[in-house]
PALUMGU-360916 format. One record per residue: x, y, z of N, C-alpha, C in turn; residue number from 1; residue in one letter. Coordinates in Angstrom, 3 decimals. Each point is the difference from the previous one (the first is absolute). Last residue first. Layout:
// PALUMGU-360916
       nx       ny       nz      cax      cay      caz       cx       cy       cz  nr rest
        X        Y        Z        X        Y        Z        X        Y        Z NUM    A
...
This chain:
// PALUMGU-360916
       nx       ny       nz      cax      cay      caz       cx       cy       cz  nr rest
   -1.546   -0.352   27.486    1.092    0.527    1.009   -0.514   -0.406    1.352 300    X
   -2.664   -0.204   -4.181    1.069   -0.927   -0.186    0.811    0.077    0.970 299    X
   -3.855    2.751    0.015   -0.470   -1.586   -0.213    1.125   -0.905    0.441 298    X
    0.519    4.618   -0.367   -0.538   -0.546    0.899   -0.156   -1.346    0.407 297    X
    1.119    1.929   -4.427    1.555   -0.202    0.899   -0.560   -0.580    1.211 296    X
   -3.544    1.106   -2.947    0.858   -1.333   -0.351    1.210   -0.011    0.975 295    X
   -2.584    3.778    0.190   -0.546   -1.061    0.563    0.580   -1.071   -0.284 294    X
    2.004    3.673   -1.724    0.054   -0.020    1.607   -0.579   -0.853    0.735 293    X
   -0.837    0.674   -4.877    1.198   -0.870    0.540    0.442    0.038    1.519 292    X
   -4.144    2.333   -1.355    0.172   -1.490   -0.656    1.185   -0.854    0.320 291    X
   -0.212    4.827    0.640   -0.764   -0.746    1.079   -0.171   -1.228   -0.081 290    X
    1.958    2.406   -3.626    1.131    0.351    1.570   -0.767   -1.114    1.115 289    X
   -2.162    0.736   -3.992    0.730   -0.897   -0.316    0.984   -0.061    1.180 288    X
   -3.569    3.330    0.368   -0.583   -1.595   -0.307    1.413   -0.922   -0.327 287    X
    0.875    4.434   -0.256    0.019   -0.196    1.405   -0.712   -1.401    0.085 286    X
    0.690    1.806   -4.396    1.359   -0.176    0.817   -0.527   -0.430    1.206 285    X
   -3.566    1.060   -2.239    0.668   -1.396   -0.268    1.290   -0.219    0.431 284    X
   -2.310    4.056    0.794   -0.437   -1.116    0.694    0.249   -1.060   -0.251 283    X
    1.660    3.815   -1.896    0.667   -0.369    1.668   -0.804   -0.844    0.187 282    X
    0.361   -0.272   -5.271   -0.596    0.769    1.157    0.581   -0.376    1.050 281    X
    1.861   -0.566   -4.762   -0.029   -0.703    1.221   -0.703    1.223    0.837 280    X
    0.589   -0.197   -5.441   -0.182    0.979    1.378   -0.362   -1.021    0.612 279    X
    3.066   -1.335   -3.854   -1.292   -0.384    0.603   -0.184    1.320    1.408 278    X
    3.659   -1.205   -3.942   -0.617    1.390    0.267   -1.464   -0.264    0.749 277    X
    3.342   -3.829   -0.804   -1.250    0.226   -0.794   -0.864    0.998    0.169 276    X
    4.648   -0.133    1.551    0.056   -0.352   -1.076   -1.578   -0.381   -0.883 275    X
    0.924    2.406    4.472    0.680    0.466   -1.323    0.142   -0.781   -1.156 274    X
   -2.902   -1.023    3.885    0.142    1.472   -0.278    0.544    0.353   -1.309 273    X
   -0.289   -4.210    1.263   -0.894    0.302   -0.383   -0.411    1.483   -0.293 272    X
    3.958   -1.779    1.963   -0.088   -0.406   -0.973   -1.615    0.205   -0.687 271    X
    0.879    0.802    4.265    0.867    1.060   -0.602   -0.043   -0.735   -1.527 270    X
   -2.554   -2.787    3.164   -0.483    1.524   -0.349    0.669    1.121   -0.435 269    X
    0.983   -4.879    1.340   -0.453    0.443   -1.670   -0.654    1.197   -0.068 268    X
    1.545   -1.532    4.178    1.199   -0.103   -0.965   -0.513    0.279   -1.398 267    X
   -3.542   -1.092    3.148    0.977    1.509    0.305    1.193    0.427   -0.863 266    X
   -2.287   -4.582   -0.023   -0.698    1.369   -0.551    0.270    1.420    0.642 265    X
    2.699   -4.072    0.838    0.107    0.280   -1.374   -1.407    1.149   -0.315 264    X
    1.967   -2.042    3.924    0.130    1.168    0.092   -0.300    0.560   -1.619 263    X
    0.211   -4.290    2.270   -1.037    0.297   -0.276   -0.089    1.671   -0.145 262    X
    4.207   -2.659    0.835   -0.787    0.027   -1.189   -1.325    0.294   -0.555 261    X
    2.027    0.352    4.649    0.749    1.001   -0.820   -0.454   -0.472   -1.615 260    X
   -2.115   -2.709    3.552   -0.226    1.288   -0.216    0.531    0.826   -0.788 259    X
    1.281   -4.452    0.227   -1.224    0.309   -0.847   -0.442    1.374    0.254 258    X
    4.122   -1.389    2.097    0.192    0.346   -1.816   -1.596    0.062   -0.360 257    X
    0.207   -0.159    4.813    0.741    1.302   -0.469   -0.050   -0.010   -1.444 256    X
   -1.545   -4.094    1.842   -0.873    1.246    0.242    0.471    1.235   -0.736 255    X
    2.605   -4.280    0.026   -0.922    0.362   -0.766   -1.011    1.502   -0.132 254    X
    4.812   -0.337    2.228   -1.120   -0.437    0.003   -1.079    0.132   -0.998 253    X
    5.445    0.240   -1.505   -1.287    0.559    1.083   -0.876   -0.343    0.154 252    X
    3.625   -1.753   -2.731    0.851    0.678    0.970   -1.113    1.008    0.818 251    X
   -1.268   -2.848   -3.389    1.141   -0.652    0.721    0.547    0.689    1.227 250    X
   -3.598    1.571   -3.035   -0.410   -0.750    1.061    1.249   -1.219    0.776 249    X
    0.855    3.474   -3.532   -0.241    0.672    0.811   -1.034   -1.374    1.341 248    X
    1.685   -1.918   -3.962    1.120    0.810    0.781   -0.274    0.871    0.919 247    X
   -3.345   -1.555   -2.856    0.769   -0.966    0.703    0.987    0.084    0.964 246    X
   -2.051    3.462   -2.921   -0.912   -0.295    1.194    0.507   -1.354    1.034 245    X
    2.195    1.242   -4.267    0.296    1.077    1.315   -0.687   -0.481    1.085 244    X
   -0.761   -2.563   -3.669    1.469   -0.097    0.204    0.132    0.929    1.334 243    X
   -3.973    0.793   -2.291    0.071   -1.385    0.846    1.307   -0.446    0.696 242    X
   -0.572    3.789   -3.055   -0.470    0.566    1.003   -0.214   -1.184    0.837 241    X
    2.090   -0.695   -4.496    0.886    0.551    0.925   -0.844    0.169    1.296 240    X
   -2.922   -2.496   -2.772    1.342   -0.574    0.432    0.826    1.069    0.721 239    X
   -4.977    1.155   -0.923    0.433   -1.475    0.376    1.589   -0.578    0.083 238    X
   -0.267    4.593   -1.355   -0.918   -0.441    1.065   -0.012   -1.217    0.241 237    X
    3.023    2.284   -2.699   -0.222    0.534    1.058   -0.767   -0.355    0.831 236    X
    0.291   -1.924   -4.190    1.526   -0.292    0.377   -0.211    0.652    1.410 235    X
   -3.741    0.455   -2.572    0.290   -1.493    0.608    1.048    0.042    0.589 234    X
   -0.377    4.224   -2.025   -1.185   -0.166    0.865    0.308   -1.477    0.450 233    X
    2.353    1.188   -3.637    0.491    1.009    1.308   -0.821   -0.615    1.067 232    X
   -1.637   -1.611   -3.888    1.200   -1.040    0.319    0.623    1.030    1.079 231    X
   -3.440    2.262   -1.880   -0.528   -1.288    0.524    1.065   -0.970    0.995 230    X
    0.915    4.126   -2.445   -0.489    0.393    1.325   -0.454   -1.271    0.453 229    X
    1.660   -0.602   -4.506    0.723    0.921    0.879   -0.326    0.253    1.528 228    X
   -2.738   -1.805   -3.608    0.938   -1.136    0.688    0.955    0.953    0.824 227    X
   -3.325    2.065   -2.903   -0.213   -0.061    1.750    0.649   -1.149    0.415 226    X
    0.840    1.769   -4.463   -0.082    1.013    0.888   -0.573   -0.190    1.532 225    X
    0.129   -3.103   -3.922    1.228    0.116    0.825   -0.049    0.923    1.154 224    X
   -3.588   -3.334   -2.048    0.101    1.669    0.212    1.019    0.052    0.716 223    X
   -0.900   -4.290   -1.202    0.387    0.791   -1.093   -0.015    1.592    0.033 222    X
   -1.716   -3.631    2.897    1.306    0.246    0.090    0.590    0.808   -1.066 221    X
   -4.562    0.027    0.370    0.356    0.503    1.051    2.112    0.024    0.024 220    X
   -3.196   -2.562   -3.037    0.257    1.447   -0.404    0.657    0.942    1.045 219    X
   -1.210   -4.606    0.931    1.106   -0.049   -0.716    0.457    1.568   -0.984 218    X
   -3.882   -0.669    3.380    1.257   -0.354    0.535    1.462    0.166   -1.025 217    X
   -4.544    0.198   -1.450    0.435    1.438    0.435    1.395   -0.403    0.816 216    X
   -1.902   -3.828   -1.868    0.380    1.118   -0.895    0.671    1.287    0.440 215    X
   -1.884   -3.226    2.850    0.988   -0.686   -0.246    0.841    0.960   -1.000 214    X
   -4.572    0.197    2.383    1.077    1.226   -0.189    1.471   -0.332   -0.101 213    X
   -4.974   -2.117    0.637    0.391   -0.081   -1.233    1.242    1.187   -0.167 212    X
   -2.482   -1.897    4.060   -0.195    1.423   -0.617    0.265    0.051   -0.793 211    X
    0.695   -4.216    1.753   -1.111    0.524    0.216   -0.597    1.518   -0.641 210    X
    4.596   -1.290    0.205   -0.584   -0.841   -1.039   -1.466    0.352    0.030 209    X
    3.151    2.031    2.925   -0.487    0.344   -1.304   -0.545   -0.356   -0.693 208    X
   -0.032   -1.739    4.147   -1.224    1.335    0.151    0.736    0.432   -1.664 207    X
    2.201   -4.014    1.344   -1.295   -0.068   -0.352   -0.923    1.193   -0.175 206    X
    4.533    0.402    0.617   -0.176   -0.770   -1.207   -1.463   -0.219   -0.314 205    X
    1.721    2.020    4.214   -0.254    1.015   -1.233   -0.188   -0.718   -1.134 204    X
    0.179   -2.720    4.010   -1.101    0.965    0.066   -0.249    0.861   -1.438 203    X
    4.030   -2.849    0.605   -1.441   -0.838   -0.382   -1.099    1.155   -0.089 202    X
    3.980    1.755    1.816   -0.124   -0.072   -1.081   -1.085   -0.976   -0.711 201    X
    1.142    0.820    4.505   -0.593    0.963   -0.648   -0.111   -0.456   -1.331 200    X
    2.639   -2.153    2.920   -1.387   -0.629    0.047   -1.160    1.007   -0.625 199    X
    5.139    1.059    0.176   -0.692   -1.264   -1.086   -1.256   -0.223    0.288 198    X
    1.554    3.087    2.854   -0.141    0.519   -1.449   -0.506   -1.083   -0.678 197    X
    1.297   -1.331    4.266   -1.348    0.802   -0.099   -0.193    0.605   -1.499 196    X
    3.862   -2.446    1.006   -1.381   -0.792    0.025   -1.128    0.869   -0.251 195    X
    4.001    2.324    0.847   -0.235   -0.370   -1.407   -1.031   -1.000   -0.200 194    X
    1.055    1.876    4.339   -0.793    0.818   -0.897   -0.211   -0.348   -1.492 193    X
    2.587   -2.696    2.987   -1.455   -0.052    0.423   -0.947    0.870   -1.000 192    X
    4.557    0.020   -0.183   -0.606   -1.442   -0.680   -1.200    0.142    0.149 191    X
    2.264    3.472    2.260   -0.206    0.241   -1.501   -0.543   -1.312   -0.653 190    X
    1.060   -0.385    4.829   -1.206    0.749   -0.762    0.042    0.609   -1.286 189    X
    1.376   -4.861    2.501    0.485    1.132   -1.023   -0.905    0.947   -0.074 188    X
   -1.505   -3.386    3.809    0.657   -0.128   -1.493    0.349    1.286   -0.266 187    X
   -2.243   -1.709    4.473    1.997    0.647   -0.196    0.143   -0.049   -1.410 186    X
   -5.117    0.743    0.643    1.157   -0.500    1.027    1.280    0.321   -0.181 185    X
   -4.484    0.581   -2.806    1.506    0.316   -0.143    0.738   -0.549    0.954 184    X
   -4.913   -0.079   -0.178    0.764   -0.897   -0.808    1.575    0.130   -0.744 183    X
   -3.631    2.623    3.067    0.072   -1.775    0.557    0.929   -0.674   -1.217 182    X
   -0.096    4.919   -0.840    0.615   -0.473    1.528   -0.403   -1.369    0.243 181    X
   -1.655    1.357   -3.870    1.496   -0.054   -0.195    0.453   -0.013    1.210 180    X
   -4.494    0.174   -0.149    0.538   -1.150   -0.878    1.315   -0.214    0.496 179    X
   -1.581    3.968    1.311   -0.568   -0.876    0.664    0.361   -1.394   -0.429 178    X
    0.360    3.740   -2.863    1.384   -0.011    1.053   -0.292   -0.951    1.036 177    X
   -3.389    0.588   -3.319    1.772   -0.552   -0.690    0.647   -0.113    1.343 176    X
   -4.079    2.012    0.629   -0.266   -1.623    0.076    1.307   -0.122   -0.557 175    X
    0.094    3.856   -0.284    0.072   -0.003    1.238   -0.305   -1.501    0.529 174    X
   -0.078    2.085   -4.577    1.248    0.189    0.702    0.045   -0.553    1.479 173    X
   -4.465    0.344   -2.279    0.887   -0.930   -0.394    1.342   -0.340    0.309 172    X
   -2.549    3.857    1.400   -0.438   -1.058    0.661    0.983   -1.246   -0.558 171    X
    0.398    4.225   -1.793    0.796   -0.381    1.345   -0.205   -1.061    0.763 170    X
   -1.766    0.548   -4.605    1.775   -0.027    0.186    0.234   -0.095    1.604 169    X
   -4.341    1.490   -0.542    0.536   -1.676   -0.271    1.270   -0.049   -0.041 168    X
   -1.280    4.230    0.539   -0.122   -0.579    1.143   -0.005   -1.312   -0.497 167    X
    0.591    2.526   -3.658    1.171   -0.004    1.139    0.126   -0.283    1.252 166    X
   -3.939   -0.067   -3.410    1.369   -1.029   -0.212    1.104    0.207    0.783 165    X
   -3.446    2.639    1.109   -0.738   -1.075   -0.068    1.331   -0.716   -0.259 164    X
    0.527    4.531   -1.013    0.254   -0.117    1.419   -0.606   -1.758    0.261 163    X
   -0.178    1.044   -4.243    1.307    0.113    0.013    0.146   -0.444    1.810 162    X
   -4.595    0.734   -2.167    0.652   -1.212   -0.427    1.678   -0.026    0.468 161    X
   -2.294    4.235    1.199   -0.467   -1.381    0.560    0.771   -1.434   -0.262 160    X
    1.060    3.906   -2.982    0.492    0.124    1.482   -0.545   -1.181    1.207 159    X
   -1.801    0.246   -4.458    1.317   -0.458   -0.106    0.668    0.203    1.385 158    X
   -4.412    1.465   -0.683    0.123   -1.139    0.179    1.525   -0.796    0.142 157    X
   -0.544    4.970   -0.091   -0.386   -0.855    1.167   -0.072   -1.568   -0.010 156    X
    0.907    2.222   -4.081    1.484    0.515    0.733   -0.957   -0.706    1.532 155    X
   -3.458    0.050   -3.025    1.495   -1.080   -0.428    0.897    0.144    0.937 154    X
   -3.520    3.391    0.045   -0.061   -1.266    0.706    1.080   -0.956   -0.228 153    X
    1.160    4.720   -0.062   -0.738   -0.879   -0.832   -0.119   -1.179    0.709 152    X
    2.371    3.926    1.826   -0.695    0.617   -0.600   -1.161   -0.961   -1.020 151    X
    3.605   -0.232    3.768   -1.282   -0.676    0.192   -1.029    0.469   -1.235 150    X
    5.562   -0.357    1.342   -0.773    0.456   -1.438   -1.537   -0.896    0.449 149    X
    3.344   -0.533    3.249    0.202    1.445   -0.155   -0.629    0.661   -0.803 148    X
   -2.044   -3.835    2.841    0.944   -0.132   -1.132    0.318    1.441   -0.174 147    X
   -1.330   -1.521    5.141   -0.413   -0.473   -1.182    1.171    0.278   -1.240 146    X
   -0.582    0.104    5.111    0.418    1.007   -0.721   -0.431    0.290   -1.628 145    X
   -0.307   -3.909    2.726   -1.304    0.692    0.073    0.504    1.354   -0.364 144    X
    4.003   -3.129    0.514   -1.023   -0.097   -1.155   -1.218    0.739   -0.132 143    X
    2.946    0.771    3.438    0.401    0.414   -1.191   -0.927   -0.179   -1.125 142    X
   -0.792   -1.542    4.743    0.023    1.636   -0.108    0.418    0.509   -1.663 141    X
    0.186   -4.876    0.793   -1.627    0.511   -0.058   -0.095    1.678   -0.208 140    X
    4.314   -1.940    1.533   -0.039   -0.313   -1.325   -1.898    0.596   -0.744 139    X
    1.694    0.459    4.735    0.926    0.913   -0.905   -0.664   -0.414   -1.804 138    X
   -2.018   -2.631    3.476   -0.392    1.170    0.027    0.401    1.196   -0.799 137    X
    1.860   -4.691    0.343   -0.928    0.121   -0.327   -0.981    1.257   -0.353 136    X
    3.799   -0.705    2.984    0.273   -0.272   -1.368   -0.875    0.565   -1.146 135    X
   -0.793   -0.106    4.744    0.433    1.434   -0.392    0.480   -0.535   -1.594 134    X
   -1.680   -3.577    2.053   -1.223    0.923   -0.298    0.679    1.510   -0.450 133    X
    2.561   -3.692    1.252   -0.474   -0.269   -1.203   -1.157    0.977   -0.238 132    X
    2.567    0.429    3.755    0.805    0.084   -0.970   -0.835   -0.055   -1.293 131    X
   -2.376   -1.381    3.765    0.221    1.488    0.055    0.728    0.357   -0.968 130    X
    0.099   -4.375    0.817   -1.544    0.323   -0.672   -0.047    1.560   -0.021 129    X
    3.660   -1.845    2.278   -0.238   -0.220   -1.656   -0.624    0.204   -0.692 128    X
   -0.010    0.664    4.489    0.999    1.280   -0.561    0.305   -0.659   -1.240 127    X
   -2.630   -2.964    2.660   -0.783    1.373   -0.106    0.913    0.930   -0.657 126    X
    1.437   -4.922   -1.011   -0.324    0.698    1.166   -0.761    1.463   -0.295 125    X
    0.765   -5.141   -2.517   -0.111    1.460   -0.094   -0.362    0.539    1.275 124    X
    2.669   -4.602   -1.352   -1.127    0.468    1.205   -0.241    1.416   -0.900 123    X
    2.329   -4.826   -2.059    0.111    1.649    0.276   -1.524   -0.130    1.157 122    X
    2.055   -4.675   -1.246   -0.320    0.744    1.560   -0.171    1.472   -0.122 121    X
    0.859   -2.164   -4.024    0.875   -0.434    0.646   -0.232    0.880    1.593 120    X
   -2.701   -0.412   -4.337    0.433    1.263    0.719    1.115   -0.059    0.936 119    X
   -2.261   -3.210   -3.193    0.792    0.856   -0.667    0.610    0.817    0.996 118    X
   -3.942   -2.467    1.040    1.100   -0.864   -0.313    1.445    0.340   -0.553 117    X
   -3.915    3.060    1.227    0.735   -0.639    1.082    1.096   -1.013   -0.086 116    X
   -2.469    4.089   -2.347    0.219   -1.177   -0.876    1.046   -1.091    1.421 115    X
   -1.632    4.654    0.611   -1.404   -0.770   -0.360    0.410   -1.675   -0.282 114    X
    3.536    3.418    0.885   -0.556   -0.181    1.183   -1.266   -1.233   -0.221 113    X
    2.362    1.664   -3.728    0.757   -1.031    0.760   -0.527   -0.479    1.435 112    X
   -1.944    3.371   -2.983   -0.160   -1.222   -0.473    0.641   -0.997    0.520 111    X
    0.779    4.431    1.651   -1.467   -0.783    0.278   -0.308   -1.354   -0.773 110    X
    4.044    2.488   -0.764   -0.127   -0.198    1.427   -1.303   -1.030    0.210 109    X
    0.918    1.814   -4.109    0.586   -1.409    0.251    0.006   -0.299    1.443 108    X
   -1.846    4.071   -1.338   -0.565   -1.032   -0.183    0.283   -1.579   -0.158 107    X
    2.394    4.182    1.374   -1.037   -0.071    0.919   -0.829   -1.417   -0.564 106    X
    3.626    1.290   -2.876    0.587   -0.624    1.197   -1.443   -0.409    1.038 105    X
   -0.762    2.034   -4.326    0.226   -1.009    0.110    0.566   -0.706    1.119 104    X
   -1.321    4.617   -1.248   -1.081   -0.802    0.994    0.416   -1.598   -0.196 103    X
    1.894    3.397   -2.846    1.130   -0.225    1.568   -1.373   -0.676    0.723 102    X
   -1.087    1.180   -4.352    0.808   -1.240    0.307    0.345    0.168    1.237 101    X
   -1.956    3.392   -1.607   -0.821   -0.752    0.320    0.504   -1.614    0.392 100    X
    2.860    3.533   -1.431   -0.766    0.577    1.552   -1.077   -1.163    0.506  99    X
    2.145   -0.313   -4.882    1.061   -0.386    1.468   -0.719    0.295    1.410  98    X
   -2.411    1.633   -3.733    0.108   -1.575    0.064    0.722   -0.555    1.037  97    X
   -0.345    4.674   -0.734   -0.871   -0.550    0.491   -0.144   -1.320    0.381  96    X
    3.791    1.938   -2.658   -0.344    0.706    1.289   -0.830   -1.016    1.231  95    X
    0.661   -0.990   -5.322    0.834   -0.619    1.264   -0.246    0.544    1.356  94    X
   -4.025    0.662   -3.640    1.208    0.034    0.345    0.692   -0.486    1.026  93    X
   -4.297   -0.716   -1.736   -0.214    1.416    0.666    1.376   -0.002    0.485  92    X
   -0.994   -3.051   -3.498   -1.220    0.550    0.280    0.038    1.426    0.871  91    X
    3.865   -3.068   -1.303   -0.180    0.722   -1.217   -1.552    1.022    0.193  90    X
    1.401   -2.663    3.582    0.996    0.825   -0.116   -0.016    0.548   -1.212  89    X
   -2.771   -3.490    0.778   -0.375    1.105    0.952    1.142    0.884   -0.216  88    X
    0.801   -3.928   -2.358   -1.394    0.586   -0.289   -0.097    1.162    0.524  87    X
    3.450   -2.117    1.750    0.428    0.463   -1.238   -1.334    0.661   -0.547  86    X
   -0.736   -2.636    3.512    0.594    0.948    0.630    0.645    0.969   -1.228  85    X
   -2.833   -4.174   -0.718   -0.652    1.246    0.670    0.977    0.948    0.520  84    X
    2.008   -3.896   -1.722   -0.918    0.508   -0.856   -0.692    1.139    0.208  83    X
    3.015   -1.926    3.119    0.823    0.844   -0.751   -1.327    0.375   -1.421  82    X
   -1.594   -2.988    3.782    0.339    1.216    0.397    0.918    1.045   -1.184  81    X
   -1.228   -4.393   -1.109   -0.874    0.822    0.258   -0.020    1.244    0.458  80    X
    4.008   -2.871   -0.799   -0.743    0.337   -0.850   -1.565    0.806   -0.093  79    X
    3.964   -0.528    3.268    0.338   -0.003   -1.117   -0.862    0.265   -1.245  78    X
   -1.643   -1.159    4.454    0.952    1.216    0.296    0.427    0.503   -1.513  77    X
   -2.933   -4.002    0.553   -0.460    1.172    0.548    0.716    1.584   -0.400  76    X
    1.800   -4.133   -1.383   -1.352    0.077   -0.736   -0.618    0.974    0.565  75    X
    3.788   -1.356    2.442    0.474    0.543   -1.205   -1.334    0.481   -1.059  74    X
   -0.477   -2.449    4.212    0.265    1.205    0.486    0.218    0.998   -1.527  73    X
   -0.656   -4.631   -0.111   -1.108    0.579    0.093    0.381    1.765    0.420  72    X
    3.639   -2.725   -0.465   -0.710   -0.016   -1.274   -0.966    0.712   -0.384  71    X
    2.161   -1.254    4.070    0.341    1.327   -0.645   -0.737    0.333   -1.254  70    X
   -1.287   -3.887    2.574   -0.276    1.313    0.678    0.645    1.208   -0.920  69    X
    1.366   -4.358   -2.063   -1.604    0.057    0.093   -0.118    1.707    1.032  68    X
    4.226   -1.566   -0.556   -0.686    0.411   -1.274   -1.032    0.432    0.174  67    X
    1.777   -1.751    3.705    0.575    1.236    0.024   -0.552    0.737   -1.639  66    X
   -1.026   -4.615    1.197   -0.737    0.920    0.890    0.364    1.444   -0.213  65    X
    2.391   -3.279   -2.168   -1.199   -0.094   -0.415   -0.942    1.186    0.750  64    X
    5.543    0.627    0.326   -0.940   -1.196    0.266   -1.692   -0.003   -0.825  63    X
    5.159    2.414   -1.696   -1.298    0.090    0.910   -0.866   -0.954   -0.147  62    X
    4.269    0.774   -2.346    0.336   -0.748    1.151   -1.637    0.539    1.105  61    X
    0.733    1.406   -4.775   -0.471   -1.584   -0.050    0.248   -0.840    1.580  60    X
   -0.203    5.123   -2.684    0.046   -0.540    1.606   -0.770   -1.460   -0.315  59    X
    3.034    2.336   -3.626   -1.326   -0.549   -0.005    0.018   -0.321    1.616  58    X
    3.831    0.866   -1.969   -0.492    0.934   -0.976   -1.605   -0.367    0.577  57    X
    4.514   -0.643    2.847   -1.037   -0.494   -0.638   -0.748    0.983   -1.018  56    X
    4.080    0.857    3.217    0.126   -1.074   -0.797   -0.795   -0.754   -0.747  55    X
    0.182    3.570    3.084   -0.055   -1.345    0.811   -0.107   -0.906   -0.931  54    X
    0.891    4.838   -1.151   -0.028   -0.278    1.242    0.158   -1.203    0.713  53    X
   -0.058    1.125   -4.747    0.907    0.842    0.521    0.022   -0.335    1.571  52    X
   -3.838   -1.881   -2.526    1.087   -0.603   -0.508    1.281    0.729    0.948  51    X
   -3.963    1.924    1.256   -0.131   -1.321    0.603    1.229   -0.566   -0.872  50    X
   -0.798    3.921   -1.917    0.333   -0.048    1.362    0.608   -1.048    0.761  49    X
   -2.077   -0.108   -4.340    1.139    0.430   -0.071    1.046    0.278    1.484  48    X
   -4.916   -0.982   -0.002    0.952   -1.105   -0.617    1.297    0.283   -0.285  47    X
   -2.639    3.686    0.744    0.265   -1.074    1.623    0.361   -0.986   -0.465  46    X
   -0.978    2.897   -3.598    0.908    0.540    0.582    0.323   -0.688    1.792  45    X
   -3.446   -1.128   -3.357    1.335   -0.494   -0.377    1.205    0.561    0.628  44    X
   -4.477    0.572    1.285    0.335   -1.365    0.122    1.441   -0.242   -0.366  43    X
   -1.912    4.488   -0.401    0.327   -0.481    1.423    0.542   -1.597    0.009  42    X
   -1.872    1.447   -3.905    1.574    0.753    0.458    0.052   -0.406    1.058  41    X
   -4.328   -1.236   -0.728    1.164   -0.882   -1.256    1.091    0.624    0.503  40    X
   -3.229    2.440    2.009    0.336   -1.392    0.609    1.179   -0.790   -0.636  39    X
   -1.545    4.059   -2.231    0.880    0.337    1.408    0.035   -1.439    0.702  38    X
   -2.893    0.175   -3.601    1.869    0.062   -0.589    0.681    0.143    1.512  37    X
   -4.605   -0.154    0.511    0.171   -0.980   -0.496    1.575   -0.131   -0.366  36    X
   -1.931    4.177    1.291   -0.369   -1.295    0.961    0.869   -1.005   -0.244  35    X
   -0.911    3.367   -3.435    1.235    0.032    0.927    0.082   -0.892    1.211  34    X
   -3.846   -0.514   -3.022    1.634   -0.408   -1.003    1.241    0.185    1.412  33    X
   -4.255    1.455    1.238   -0.035   -1.421    0.197    1.098   -0.368   -0.454  32    X
   -0.784    4.587   -0.267    0.182   -0.444    1.250    0.110   -1.769   -0.003  31    X
    1.365    3.413   -4.347   -1.390   -0.426    0.673    0.584   -0.899    1.328  30    X
    2.425    2.703   -3.473   -0.018   -1.160   -0.402   -1.686   -1.152    0.757  29    X
    1.882    5.092    0.699    0.274   -0.571   -1.347   -0.460   -0.952   -0.500  28    X
   -0.508    1.447    4.465   -0.726    0.884   -0.687    0.185   -0.253   -1.469  27    X
    2.549   -2.433    3.103   -1.540   -0.495   -0.156   -0.901    0.951   -0.893  26    X
    4.575    0.889    1.043    0.331   -0.854   -0.729   -1.521   -0.485   -0.306  25    X
    0.553    3.083    3.393    0.316    0.624   -1.365   -0.038   -0.989   -0.888  24    X
   -0.654   -1.524    4.137   -1.519    0.453   -0.098    0.682    0.683   -1.819  23    X
    3.511   -2.064    2.368   -0.826   -0.845   -0.736   -1.414    0.861   -0.592  22    X
    3.403    2.537    2.289    0.501   -0.853   -1.307   -1.170   -0.549   -0.411  21    X
   -0.751    1.136    4.323    0.159    1.471   -1.107    0.290   -0.904   -1.433  20    X
   -0.023   -2.788    3.745   -1.051    0.383   -0.316   -0.181    1.052   -1.137  19    X
    4.340   -0.938    1.731   -0.428   -0.980   -0.695   -1.534    0.297   -0.667  18    X
    2.080    2.595    2.945    0.394    0.468   -1.141   -0.256   -1.097   -1.017  17    X
   -1.066   -1.006    4.540   -0.760    1.145   -0.564    0.335    0.315   -1.353  16    X
    2.106   -3.308    2.345   -0.994   -0.388   -0.469   -1.018    1.189   -0.277  15    X
    4.680    0.817    1.205   -0.214   -1.005   -1.249   -1.531   -0.181   -0.439  14    X
    0.685    1.986    4.246    0.296    1.256   -1.365    0.096   -0.823   -1.172  13    X
   -0.536   -2.852    4.021   -1.310    1.292   -0.202    0.295    0.826   -1.377  12    X
    3.593   -2.918    1.220   -1.144   -0.473   -0.547   -1.167    0.797   -0.291  11    X
    3.547    2.005    2.281    0.677   -0.355   -1.170   -1.334   -0.898   -0.837  10    X
   -0.295    0.786    4.646   -0.222    1.217   -0.846    0.222   -0.176   -1.442   9    X
    1.423   -3.718    2.626   -1.758   -0.002    0.009   -0.513    1.477   -0.568   8    X
    4.914   -0.690    0.665   -0.456   -0.909   -1.145   -1.611    0.155    0.069   7    X
    1.881    2.518    3.242    0.177    0.434   -1.243   -0.413   -0.741   -1.001   6    X
   -0.321   -1.854    4.399   -0.962    1.254   -0.187    0.321    0.739   -1.318   5    X
    2.807   -3.553    1.332   -1.141   -0.529   -0.146   -0.957    1.211   -0.480   4    X
    4.432    0.899    1.394    0.092   -0.324   -1.483   -1.670   -0.832   -0.242   3    X
    2.192    3.514    3.279   -1.244   -0.170   -0.343   -0.417   -0.885   -1.100   2    X
    4.473    0.461    3.390   -0.460    0.075   -1.075   -1.467   -0.439   -0.384   1    X
């Protein structure tokens, strides 16, 4: 039975649906509020999961080095990445954001290769460089198509900002993955993810204080129409999605799992057409497929 492959496909579907739900919530209460509330909910879910599976509400069995490395990973992957990612989704939509975000695996490979102290002897072969070039070509091919609405300068600026934020999200996610690999060892995967989420909370607290956004955050909690998709997105993404990816990694090689979960830019296409009523060009569809094939070539 293809348990691992099916679990990986379920992960990709859940993460894709989560992006749609969180984008819908973000349009009502703002990207920053959604990003923060999502992490808080994820912490609550993972705490309950730890109590049920390991008898621990808190990852107290992690040593100092694990906390330090996973904490850095969480700051980049759960804080900086998410803030940029959700804002990008509001500016350019989930479809293009997820496509640009597919650059995460190649960027992680490059960062790991550059950071010899974290790379565990990783070596990038000519095939790896070719695969990364294919992924980058697919993304650039779609990005250069430009926004669907180019009638105003404001639309072009928003498009450029969204693309830049999605690229930053991919880079910070890749940095987070490199530190995760260095810190997780044999530690429980869900508990490790819990540490990453906890490390993001001080960043959000500081950012909300500096921007004076606590009143906005309190108002967002009263926006009940946004809470449904927000909670659903948090359950499907950082919680259920992560559980399924752990199941997938138990039964299938990491390369296979990473390749299947990287199909989100393709999986989002039907949703973009049916839910967002977006006109997806042939160029956009081909570019998404090319980018995913590049990730597959890198991982397999």
